[in-house]
C-alpha positions as CSV (number, residue, x, y, z in Angstrom):
1,X,81.9,87.5,100.7
2,X,80.0,89.7,103.4
3,X,81.2,92.4,105.6
4,X,85.2,93.1,105.8
5,X,87.6,95.7,107.1
6,X,89.3,97.2,104.0
7,X,92.5,98.9,104.2
8,X,93.0,101.5,101.3
9,X,95.6,104.1,100.7
10,X,95.0,107.5,98.8
11,X,96.6,110.3,98.0
12,X,95.4,113.9,98.9
13,X,96.4,117.4,97.8
14,X,100.0,117.4,98.1
15,X,100.4,114.2,97.3
16,X,100.7,112.9,101.0
17,X,99.3,109.2,100.8
18,X,96.5,108.5,103.7
19,X,95.2,105.1,104.5
20,X,91.3,104.9,105.2
21,X,89.8,101.9,107.0
22,X,86.2,101.3,106.5
23,X,83.7,97.9,107.3
24,X,82.3,97.3,104.3
25,X,80.3,95.0,102.1
26,X,82.8,93.2,99.4
27,X,82.0,90.8,96.6
28,X,83.4,87.4,96.3
29,X,85.2,88.4,93.3
30,X,87.5,90.8,95.8
31,X,89.3,87.8,96.5
32,X,92.4,86.5,95.4
33,X,92.4,82.8,94.1
34,X,93.4,80.3,97.0
35,X,93.5,76.9,98.0
36,X,91.1,76.9,101.1
37,X,88.0,79.1,101.6
38,X,87.1,79.6,105.0
39,X,83.8,80.8,106.6
40,X,85.4,83.0,109.3
41,X,84.2,83.1,112.8
42,X,86.8,84.8,114.9
43,X,89.7,87.0,114.5
44,X,91.4,89.1,117.4
45,X,93.0,92.4,117.7
46,X,97.0,92.2,118.2
47,X,99.1,95.0,118.1
48,X,100.0,95.0,114.5
49,X,96.2,94.9,114.2
50,X,95.9,97.9,116.1
51,X,98.3,99.8,113.9
52,X,96.4,98.9,110.9
53,X,92.8,99.6,112.2
54,X,94.0,103.2,113.2
55,X,95.4,103.9,110.0
56,X,99.0,103.8,111.2
57,X,101.9,102.9,108.4
58,X,104.3,100.1,108.9
59,X,102.3,96.8,108.5
60,X,100.2,96.9,105.4
61,X,102.7,96.2,102.0
62,X,99.8,95.9,99.2
63,X,96.6,98.1,98.9
64,X,93.7,97.7,98.9
65,X,94.1,95.1,101.9
66,X,91.8,93.3,104.2
67,X,92.7,93.6,107.8
68,X,93.4,90.9,110.3
69,X,96.4,89.0,111.0
70,X,94.6,85.9,112.8
71,X,91.4,84.0,111.7
72,X,89.6,81.2,113.0
73,X,86.6,79.7,111.1
74,X,85.2,76.5,109.4
75,X,86.5,75.4,105.9
76,X,83.8,75.7,103.2
77,X,85.6,74.3,100.5
78,X,89.0,73.1,99.7
79,X,91.2,72.0,96.6
80,X,93.4,70.9,99.0
81,X,92.8,66.9,100.1
82,X,94.5,67.8,103.3
83,X,91.6,69.9,104.4
84,X,87.7,69.4,103.7
85,X,84.4,71.4,104.5
86,X,83.7,71.2,108.4
87,X,87.3,71.0,109.7
88,X,87.8,73.7,111.9
89,X,90.9,75.5,111.5
90,X,93.1,78.7,112.6
91,X,95.6,80.6,110.5
92,X,98.2,83.5,112.3
93,X,100.3,85.3,110.7
94,X,101.4,84.1,107.2
95,X,101.3,87.6,105.7
96,X,97.4,88.0,106.6
97,X,97.0,92.0,106.9
98,X,100.4,92.7,105.1
99,X,100.7,91.1,101.5
100,X,97.5,88.7,101.8
101,X,94.1,89.4,102.6
102,X,93.4,88.9,106.3
103,X,90.9,87.6,109.0
104,X,88.5,90.4,109.7
105,X,86.3,89.4,107.1
106,X,83.5,86.8,106.7
107,X,85.1,84.9,104.3
108,X,88.6,84.3,103.4
109,X,90.9,82.6,101.1
110,X,93.7,80.9,102.4
111,X,97.0,79.0,101.9
112,X,96.4,75.5,102.7
113,X,99.8,74.7,104.1
114,X,100.0,77.8,106.5
115,X,96.6,76.4,108.2
116,X,96.6,74.4,111.8
117,X,93.8,72.3,113.1
118,X,91.7,73.6,116.0
119,X,91.4,70.6,118.5
120,X,88.2,69.4,119.5
121,X,88.9,70.3,123.4
122,X,89.7,74.2,122.1
123,X,86.5,76.3,121.1
124,X,86.7,78.7,118.4
125,X,86.5,81.7,120.2
126,X,89.5,80.2,122.7
127,X,91.8,79.5,119.3
128,X,91.2,83.3,118.2
129,X,91.9,84.5,121.8
130,X,95.1,82.5,121.6
131,X,95.8,83.9,118.2
132,X,99.0,85.5,117.2
133,X,99.8,86.6,120.4
134,X,99.4,83.0,122.1
135,X,101.3,81.4,119.1
136,X,104.2,84.1,119.2
137,X,104.3,83.3,123.0
138,X,104.8,79.6,122.0
139,X,107.7,80.3,120.0
140,X,109.4,82.5,122.1
141,X,109.4,79.6,124.9
142,X,110.3,76.9,122.5
143,X,113.3,79.3,121.8
144,X,114.2,79.4,125.3
145,X,113.9,75.9,126.0
146,X,116.0,75.0,122.5
147,X,118.8,77.4,123.3
148,X,121.5,77.6,120.8
149,X,125.1,76.1,120.1
150,X,126.8,78.3,122.2
151,X,124.2,78.6,125.0
152,X,122.3,76.0,126.8
153,X,118.7,75.5,127.0
154,X,117.3,77.8,129.4
155,X,116.4,75.5,132.4
156,X,113.9,75.0,135.4
157,X,115.3,75.7,139.0
158,X,117.8,78.2,138.2
159,X,117.4,82.3,138.1
160,X,114.0,83.4,137.2
161,X,113.0,84.1,133.8
162,X,111.6,87.7,133.0
163,X,108.7,88.6,130.8
164,X,108.6,92.2,129.5
165,X,105.3,93.6,128.5
166,X,103.8,91.3,130.9
167,X,100.6,93.0,130.5
168,X,100.0,92.4,126.9
169,X,98.7,89.2,125.1
170,X,102.0,87.7,124.2
171,X,103.3,88.7,127.8
172,X,100.3,87.3,129.2
173,X,100.2,84.0,127.5
174,X,104.1,84.1,127.8
175,X,104.0,83.9,132.0
176,X,101.0,81.1,131.8
177,X,103.2,78.9,129.8
178,X,106.5,79.3,131.4
179,X,104.6,78.8,134.7
180,X,102.8,75.5,133.3
181,X,106.6,74.5,132.4
182,X,107.8,75.1,136.1
183,X,109.8,77.9,135.8
184,X,109.9,80.8,138.1
185,X,108.6,83.6,136.1
186,X,109.3,87.4,136.9
187,X,106.6,89.8,135.1
188,X,107.4,93.3,134.0
189,X,105.0,95.9,133.6
190,X,104.2,99.8,134.0
191,X,101.0,98.7,135.8
192,X,102.4,97.3,138.9
193,X,99.5,98.3,141.0
194,X,96.7,97.4,138.6
195,X,97.9,94.0,137.5
196,X,100.2,92.6,140.0
197,X,97.3,90.3,141.3
198,X,96.4,89.2,137.9
199,X,100.0,88.2,136.5
200,X,100.5,86.2,139.8
201,X,97.3,84.7,139.0
202,X,98.9,83.9,135.6
203,X,101.8,82.5,137.6
204,X,104.3,85.1,138.0
205,X,106.4,84.9,141.0
206,X,107.6,88.5,141.2
207,X,106.3,92.0,139.8
208,X,108.9,94.0,138.4
209,X,108.3,97.8,137.5
210,X,109.0,98.5,133.8
211,X,110.9,101.7,135.1
212,X,113.7,99.4,135.8
213,X,114.6,98.9,132.2
214,X,113.9,102.4,131.0
215,X,117.2,103.9,131.6
216,X,120.6,103.1,130.1
217,X,122.9,101.0,132.7
218,X,126.3,99.5,132.7
219,X,126.8,97.2,129.7
220,X,127.2,93.9,132.0
221,X,124.9,94.5,134.9
222,X,124.2,91.9,137.6
223,X,123.3,88.3,136.3
224,X,119.2,88.6,137.5
225,X,117.7,86.2,134.6
226,X,118.1,82.9,133.3
227,X,116.5,84.1,129.9
228,X,113.4,86.3,128.8
229,X,111.0,86.7,126.4
230,X,110.8,90.4,125.4
231,X,107.9,92.3,123.5
232,X,109.0,95.4,124.3
233,X,112.4,96.0,122.3
234,X,114.4,99.5,122.7
235,X,116.1,100.3,125.6
236,X,114.2,97.8,127.8
237,X,115.5,94.9,125.5
238,X,119.1,96.6,126.0
239,X,119.0,96.4,129.4
240,X,117.3,93.2,130.0
241,X,120.5,91.6,127.8
242,X,122.9,93.0,130.1
243,X,121.3,91.5,133.2
244,X,120.8,88.0,131.5
245,X,123.1,85.1,133.1
246,X,126.1,83.4,131.1
247,X,124.8,81.1,128.6
248,X,120.9,82.8,128.4
249,X,118.9,83.2,125.8
250,X,116.1,86.6,125.2
251,X,113.7,85.7,122.8
252,X,112.7,89.1,121.0
253,X,109.7,89.2,119.5
254,X,107.9,92.8,119.6
255,X,109.1,96.4,119.7
256,X,105.9,98.4,120.9
257,X,109.1,100.6,123.2
258,X,111.1,101.2,120.1
259,X,113.1,99.4,117.2
260,X,116.4,100.4,118.4
261,X,118.6,98.6,120.1
262,X,121.1,100.7,122.3
263,X,123.9,98.0,123.5
264,X,127.2,96.6,123.0
265,X,128.6,93.3,122.2
266,X,129.7,92.3,125.8
267,X,126.7,90.9,127.1
268,X,127.3,88.2,123.4
269,X,130.9,87.7,124.0
270,X,131.4,88.0,127.6
271,X,128.3,86.2,128.6
272,X,127.7,83.9,125.9
273,X,123.9,85.2,125.8
274,X,121.7,84.7,122.8
275,X,119.4,87.2,121.4
276,X,116.7,84.9,119.3
277,X,114.5,86.7,116.9
278,X,111.0,85.6,117.0
279,X,108.9,86.0,113.7
280,X,105.5,84.4,113.8
281,X,104.9,85.6,110.1
282,X,107.3,83.3,108.5
283,X,107.8,80.4,110.6
284,X,107.5,76.6,108.5
285,X,104.8,74.6,109.2
286,X,106.6,72.1,111.3
287,X,107.6,75.0,114.0
288,X,103.9,76.4,113.7
289,X,102.4,73.2,114.3
290,X,104.7,72.7,117.2
291,X,104.0,76.0,118.7
292,X,100.3,75.5,118.4
293,X,100.5,71.9,119.8
294,X,102.2,73.6,122.8
295,X,99.8,76.3,123.6
296,X,96.7,74.4,123.3
297,X,97.9,71.5,125.1
298,X,100.0,73.5,128.1
299,X,97.7,76.5,128.5
300,X,95.2,76.3,131.0
301,X,92.1,77.6,128.8
302,X,90.2,78.7,132.2
303,X,92.9,81.0,132.6
304,X,92.9,82.1,128.9
305,X,89.0,83.0,129.4
306,X,89.7,85.3,132.0
307,X,92.1,87.3,129.9
308,X,89.7,87.6,127.2
309,X,87.3,90.1,125.9
310,X,84.7,89.7,123.2
311,X,83.6,92.5,120.6
312,X,81.5,92.4,117.4
313,X,83.0,93.6,114.0
314,X,82.1,97.0,114.4
315,X,83.6,97.5,117.6
316,X,87.0,96.3,116.4
317,X,88.5,99.9,115.5
318,X,87.2,101.0,118.9
319,X,89.4,98.0,120.6
320,X,92.4,98.9,118.3
321,X,92.3,102.2,119.8
322,X,92.6,100.8,123.5
323,X,95.2,98.6,122.7
324,X,98.0,101.3,121.2
325,X,96.7,103.2,124.5
326,X,97.7,100.3,126.4
327,X,94.3,99.9,128.5
328,X,93.8,96.7,127.5
329,X,95.0,93.3,129.7
330,X,95.4,90.1,127.9
331,X,93.5,89.4,124.5
332,X,90.4,91.1,122.6
333,X,88.3,88.6,120.2
334,X,86.4,89.9,117.3
335,X,83.4,87.7,116.4
336,X,83.1,88.2,112.8
337,X,79.5,87.2,112.9
338,X,77.9,89.4,115.1
């Protein structure tokens, strides 16, 4: 199967488990049986990939494991008639790099009913740049537009929609998708001076310093946002919830700022705010296809190209360090063949 990033857990003296991550050659026999064999062309570095590639706990559930929660490539063989050799396909989440071997590998065996087809107008590199980040952003936008039984859909023409973690992959693509749909978008980042112009080019109409959301305030603040896409979590999410207008929705899809939620029930019972969790790993195929169609048709691919840098497979761990350090704006694509 060629090269792959393999994650193993070993015990050192004292019984403390340690994760090792190595790029190595692996035989075909190391791959489990699955319906479709894919010759992988590209993967990408998401926040979860950065955790895995730097040996952090919390993502990998089974060892040894091949890293990479995304893959884009060409079908080499398939036992499912839905897919034939030569089809260009993409797979995001579905337990890759957690419970199933992932995409930072020159060959992968995957489940057929988790694959989506890469449209002709999207290159394989662009599909990887969209990746889990773009797929998650599309799921979040769909959640805002759908609303819930008690709250209406977030509608164009009202208060701005806030995007937190705007400098990251999810945030950047969410801004572009929301702007394409006609929403007024406010982008929250800790790099206001460095990223402000870039975020405006994506479609943000205002830039908000993330420090505004870092401190606990009143359980109900002024109604500033029609809804929000939050990839930060923690106190940021709690503050955002307190500022969403009556009937608004917040799509939560990340926890870079913490997994706790120090809030009260007041935004939910007094303003009817909906907190919609976005899980890109377990989404059923119809929802995957809807999100994939949305992001591949609504996203300006020339804008995506400006957000993307490409690195060879051997530099994936270096890129992971930069993602964790917060020094990456946009997307990092890994050319698995390079």
